[in-house]
N, C-alpha and C positions, 0 to 999 in steps of 0.2 A: 497380226490381223487387226483390221479397222472394221468396226460394225457401222454399217450405213442402212439408210432405209429410201424407198422410192417415194418421193414428195407427190403424193396423189392430190391435185388441185380439187377434187369432189368434198374433200374434208373442210374447205376452208370456210364453208357457210355453219361450221360448228366450232371450229378453232381457228385464230388468226395463223399466218406464217410465223410471225414473233413468236407468239406462245408455243408453238408445236416446237420449233428450232430451240427455244431456251429449256422446253421440258425434256426433249430427247438427249440434248446435249448434257442436261444435269444427270440422265440415266446412264451415259457413257459412249453414246454415238459420237462419232466423228467425221461421217460423211452422209452425203444426201445424193440422190440421183433425181435430176430434172429433165422433164421431155418438152424443151420449150417451142412454143409456136403463137404467133400473135393470135391464131384463131381460138387460143386455150386461153391465155391470159394477156393482159397489156404488157407489152415489153417492158416497160418502165418498173413493172411488178417484179419481173426478173432480175432487174438490175438491183431493186430494193433488198432482194432475196440474197444475192450475192453480197452487197455491203453487209447485211446482219451475218452472213457465214463468214466473212473476212472478220469480223468483229469476233465472233465465238471461236475463230479458228476451225472451223468446219470446211472440209473440201467438197468440191462439187464434180461429181460426175455427170454422165449425160446418156439418154437414150432417145433414138429416133421417134419423133412423136407420130407415130403410126395412125392413132386415133384422129389426128387433127386433118389428116388428109391420105385415105388409103391408096389413092390413084398416083400422086405425085411421090410419095415417099416408097412406093412400092418398086423395088429394082429390077422386079421381072420385065416393067415398061422401059427399062434403060436405053436399049438401042433403038426402040421404035419412036420413044419421045425424048430423046437424047437432051435436047436445049430446055425443056421445060423442067426435067428433072434435074439436071446439073443447075439452075437456076433455084430450084428448090432447096438443094443440099449446099449450095453456096449461102443462100439465106440463113440456113440452120448454122452453119459454121461462123457466120457473122455474128449470131446472137450469141454463140457461145465464147467467140473472140473478146467480144466486149465484156461478157462475165467474167472472163479470165484477167481481163486487163483491171478488173476490181479486185478480184480474189488473190491474184498475183501467183497462180500453181497452175501445173500443167494438169491435163485432164484426160477422161476416157471416154469414148463415144461409142455405145453398145449397138450394133446393127444386126437385123435379121438378113438371112439369105433370101434368094427370089423365092417366092411363093408359085406353084405350079398346079395345073389340075390333069391328073393322070401321069403315070410313069413314063408315056411317051413324049412326055414335055419336060422330062427331068434335064435333058442334055441341054436343051435351050434354057433353062434355068440355071444352070450351071455356067454356060457361057456368059448370059447376062450379068451373073453374080461376079465372074472375073472380069470381065469388061468394066463394071462398076468400080470394083476396088481398084483397078489399074488405076483409072482415072481419078478417083478420090484421093489416093495416097500420093499420086503426082501433084494434084492440087494443092494438099496440104503442105508436101514439101517446096514447092515452088513459093507457095505465100508464107512460107517459116511459121506455119502454126503448131502450136505444140498441143497437139491432140492425137493420141492413140485410138486407133479403132478396134474395137473387140466385137469379132463374128460369134453371136450366141448359140450355144447349144439347144436345139428346140425338142418339141415332143414328136416321138414317131408317128402318131395319128395324123400328123400333119403332113401335107404334100409340101414340102419346103427344104431349101438347100439349108443344111445345118441339123436336121432330124437324126443324124446320126453322127458319130464320132469319126467314121470316114470320111463323110462330106466336110467335116471342118479341117481335117487333115488335109483333104484335097486342096482346099483354097489356101490354107496357111503354107502349105508346102510352096504355092507357087510364088509366095510374096515372102520368103525367108528374109531376114536383116531388114525388114521395113517397119512400118508402126503398126504392123497388124498384129493381133494378137487373139487369145480366146477369152470369151465371155462363159464360164461355164455356170450354165443354171443348174444347180445341184438336182433341182425337184424333176426337171424335165429328163437330165442326164440319167438319174436313177429309175425314173418310170420307165426309161428306155431298155433298161436290164430287168425289170420287174418281171415275175416274183423272184428273179436272181438278184445278185449284188452287181453294182457297178464295178467295172475293173479299175484297179488302182494302177494306172501304167505312167511310167516316169515320164515314157516318150511323149505323151499326150498332157500331163499336169505340166511339164515345165515351161509349156507356151502359154499356160493360163495367167491373165493378168488383171482379171475381176472376177467376180462371183456374183452371182443371184441366189437366193435362196427363199423358198416359200412353202407352204403346206399343198397337199393334194387329196382330193377325195376320189378314190378310184371309181366307185360305184356311180358317183354322180358326174364323173367326168369334168369335174371342175378343179382348177388350183389357184394359187395366189391367195390362198386362206393362209390362217396362222398355222405355225408349225406343230404347235401344240395339237392341232386337229387333224394331222397328218397321217394318211395310212401308211406311209414309208418313214422310216426313221434314216436320218442322215449322218448319224455320228462317226460311221466309218469315213466316209469322204471328208467331214470336216476335220477330224483327225489326221487323216492323211496329209491333208493341206497343212495343218501346224505341224506335224513333223518334217515337213519340206520347207517349213520357216516362210509360209506365204505370207507375205508383208502387206498385200493388197487389200481391198474392201469385199467384205462380205455384205452384201446389199440385200436386205428384207423387202422382197417384192410382193408386199401386200395391197390389194386393191379395194377401194371402197365398195365397188360394184358387185365383188364376190364376198366381203365380210360383212357388208351391211351396217345395221346400227353398232356393232361390237368391232369396228375398226381400231377405235383407238385404244380400246382395251387390249385387244389381239395384238397389236403393233408394240404397246409397252409390255405386255407379257413376253413377247418373243425376245424383244431386247433383253428384258431381266433373263430369260432362259439362256440365250446365247453367251453373254457376259457372264453368268454365274457358273455356266456349265463348263465353256472351254476356255474363257478368257482370264 
């Protein structure tokens, strides 16, 4: 298992990408997750990050940057605004492909299912999600782009495709033997069973290609905080992944907007915690 972390651009006013990557590499991380979009950082900055990761032997994976454009990255809009959304996702893959050409490694792009308002719109959201993945997977194959897609497990309190394992299975079942797998967000998945325990199911875990982990404060309804501050303990799921010889990335998905001024301390502490307790 590889320790990675989400590269949150908001921290760059306190520490440079070079300083952050050198420090986290020294602590034992071997991966980062980037959400590239020219609205967030200049494109050349992403390429400089890729060059540094190549020097440090750090792998790069990706997440759709929903915060850069909630409309055009939202796949609920896929069938109605197909041309615009295709163009947006093709541009995203172009950035990723250029970064891959620098780092010379395949990668994973984590994607959310379609958001919807009200249960009566869930079928439409499922249809749009299936339509999107059918197009995007074919696009990647035709262009011979070495990117796997990971559909993320999300919070049950959100109206979104992926807020249950059943949703995830329904999508991945349609695209068996493709480049589509599961991003297990251990926090969201655990919360979906809380106060019970998440089910340790072989037929679900076998399709996991990537993982997120972060803490949750249930009373305040916030997540993406430090694991050490979490109301839920994730040891059973982490140990199950290790028992199954999971070789992918366990990505610490802490966010500056939720950790505040403690972000760097929380990130470093969580890296040490995962490394010393599990690896």
